[in-house]
C-alpha positions in Angstrom: 95.4 126.8 111.9 97.3 126.7 108.6 100.7 125.2 108.1 102.9 126.2 105.2 105.4 123.7 103.9 108.0 124.7 101.4 109.7 122.2 99.2 112.8 122.7 97.1 111.8 122.6 93.4 113.8 119.4 92.8 112.1 117.7 95.8 108.7 118.7 94.6 109.4 117.3 91.2 110.5 114.0 92.7 107.4 113.9 94.9 105.1 114.2 91.9 106.5 111.1 90.2 104.7 108.5 92.2 101.2 110.0 92.0 101.7 110.7 88.3 102.8 107.0 87.8 99.8 105.7 89.7 97.4 108.0 87.8 98.8 106.8 84.5 98.6 103.2 85.6 95.0 103.4 86.6 94.1 105.2 83.4 95.7 102.6 81.2 94.9 99.4 83.2 91.3 98.4 83.6 92.6 95.5 85.8 94.2 98.0 88.2 91.2 100.2 88.2 88.8 97.3 88.9 91.1 95.9 91.6 91.1 99.3 93.3 87.4 99.5 93.3 87.1 95.9 94.8 89.8 96.8 97.4 87.7 99.8 98.5 84.5 97.6 98.5 83.0 99.8 95.8 83.1 102.9 98.0 85.7 104.6 95.8 86.4 104.5 92.1 89.7 104.7 90.2 88.4 107.9 88.7 88.0 109.5 92.1 91.5 108.4 93.1 92.9 109.7 89.8 91.2 113.1 90.5 92.7 113.2 94.0 96.1 112.3 92.6 95.8 115.0 90.0 95.0 117.6 92.6 97.9 116.5 94.7 100.3 116.6 91.8 99.0 120.0 90.8 99.7 121.3 94.3 103.3 120.1 93.9 103.6 121.8 90.6 103.6 118.7 88.4 101.5 117.6 85.4 97.9 117.3 86.6 96.3 115.9 83.5 93.8 113.1 84.2 94.1 111.6 80.7 97.9 111.4 80.6 
């Protein structure tokens, strides 16, 4: 079963702001990246989270650059 959700362009743009911000934060802060890895008991890395955030942002039509 597939569900289609349609967002207004302005709402989609707003929804991309948080994942883009977290992606940027993890990219520029080794403390945040290390903390995330400790929080997940080493099962997930900041790079993996950033990739997921990038894909999510891309689906919403935002900037999906990992190195932004």
